[in-house]
C-alpha positions as CSV (number, residue, x, y, z in Angstrom):
1,M,103.7,-53.7,-164.3
2,V,100.4,-53.9,-166.2
3,K,100.7,-53.3,-169.9
4,L,97.8,-51.4,-171.3
5,E,96.4,-52.2,-174.7
6,K,97.9,-50.1,-177.4
7,P,95.3,-47.8,-179.1
8,T,94.8,-48.4,-182.8
9,W,95.7,-44.8,-183.7
10,V,99.2,-45.0,-182.2
11,K,101.4,-45.8,-185.2
12,I,104.8,-45.4,-183.4
13,N,106.7,-48.4,-182.0
14,E,108.8,-48.6,-178.8
15,S,112.2,-47.9,-180.4
16,E,110.9,-44.8,-182.2
17,L,109.3,-43.7,-178.9
18,K,112.7,-43.9,-177.2
19,K,114.3,-41.7,-179.9
20,V,111.5,-39.2,-179.5
21,I,111.9,-39.2,-175.7
22,A,115.7,-38.7,-176.0
23,E,115.2,-35.7,-178.3
24,L,112.6,-34.1,-176.1
25,A,114.5,-34.7,-172.9
26,E,117.3,-32.4,-174.1
27,K,115.1,-29.3,-174.0
28,N,112.1,-30.2,-171.8
29,A,111.2,-31.3,-168.3
30,P,109.7,-34.8,-167.8
31,S,106.3,-33.3,-167.1
32,Q,106.4,-31.4,-170.4
33,I,107.5,-34.6,-172.3
34,G,104.3,-36.4,-171.4
35,L,102.2,-33.4,-172.6
36,I,104.1,-33.2,-175.9
37,L,103.8,-36.9,-176.5
38,R,100.1,-36.7,-175.9
39,D,99.4,-33.6,-178.0
40,Q,101.8,-33.9,-180.9
41,Y,102.4,-37.6,-181.2
42,G,99.0,-38.9,-180.1
43,I,100.4,-41.2,-177.4
44,P,98.1,-41.1,-174.5
45,T,100.6,-42.6,-172.0
46,T,103.9,-44.4,-172.3
47,K,102.4,-47.2,-170.3
48,V,100.9,-48.6,-173.5
49,F,104.4,-49.8,-174.2
50,G,104.8,-51.3,-170.8
51,K,107.0,-48.7,-169.0
52,K,106.5,-45.4,-167.4
53,L,108.3,-42.3,-168.7
54,K,110.7,-42.2,-165.8
55,R,111.9,-45.8,-166.6
56,Y,112.5,-44.8,-170.3
57,L,114.5,-41.8,-169.0
58,T,116.7,-43.9,-166.7
59,E,117.3,-46.4,-169.5
60,L,118.5,-43.5,-171.7
61,G,120.8,-42.3,-168.8
62,I,118.9,-39.1,-168.2
63,E,118.5,-38.3,-164.5
64,R,116.4,-35.2,-163.7
65,N,114.7,-34.2,-160.5
66,E,112.2,-31.6,-161.5
67,N,111.0,-30.9,-158.0
68,L,114.6,-30.1,-156.9
69,E,115.2,-27.9,-159.9
70,N,112.0,-25.9,-159.2
71,A,112.8,-25.5,-155.5
72,E,116.3,-24.2,-156.3
73,K,114.9,-21.8,-158.9
74,K,112.3,-20.5,-156.3
75,V,115.0,-19.9,-153.6
76,A,117.3,-18.1,-156.1
77,G,114.4,-15.9,-157.2
78,I,113.4,-14.9,-153.7
79,K,117.1,-14.2,-152.8
80,E,117.4,-12.0,-155.9
81,H,114.2,-10.1,-154.8
82,L,115.5,-9.6,-151.3
83,K,118.7,-8.0,-152.6
84,S,116.7,-4.9,-153.7
85,N,113.9,-5.2,-151.0
86,L,115.7,-5.7,-147.7
87,T,112.7,-4.9,-145.5
88,D,110.2,-7.2,-147.3
89,R,109.2,-9.4,-144.3
90,K,106.8,-11.6,-146.3
91,A,109.5,-12.4,-148.8
92,K,111.9,-13.3,-145.9
93,H,109.3,-15.7,-144.5
94,K,108.7,-17.2,-148.0
95,L,112.5,-17.7,-148.3
96,Q,112.5,-19.6,-145.1
97,K,109.7,-21.9,-146.3
98,A,111.3,-22.3,-149.7
99,Q,114.7,-23.1,-148.2
100,S,113.1,-25.7,-146.0
101,R,111.3,-27.3,-148.9
102,L,114.6,-27.3,-150.9
103,N,116.4,-29.0,-148.0
104,A,113.7,-31.6,-147.7
105,T,113.7,-32.3,-151.4
106,Q,117.5,-32.6,-151.4
107,K,117.3,-35.0,-148.5
108,Y,114.6,-37.1,-150.2
109,S,116.5,-37.2,-153.5
110,N,119.7,-38.3,-151.7
111,L,117.8,-41.1,-149.9
112,S,116.2,-42.3,-153.1
113,K,119.7,-42.4,-154.9
114,K,121.2,-44.4,-152.1
115,K,118.4,-47.1,-152.4
116,K,119.4,-47.7,-156.0
């Protein structure tokens, strides 16, 4: 992995970065952590320390599949909608598509876990 040159304005070291990531991971999704690090801490990317954010999360023992969580939330929301709107054909079709995406995402996440 290529280590980028650390910008001069970044005053945080790698051990402090790990602590910040651990704190942020309790309340935020990985995509949000990167934005918070950029906006509040002035860290353009965690790659300046030699690792991607996902690797820091796995070192800290935090496993989150954001795509899977979003797909599950979408399916649950459409099912809730269909309880009160039984004849909504468009929603039924979207439920089929969302369920298909959820199944594919689950299958992919299971395959990636087996490789490790």
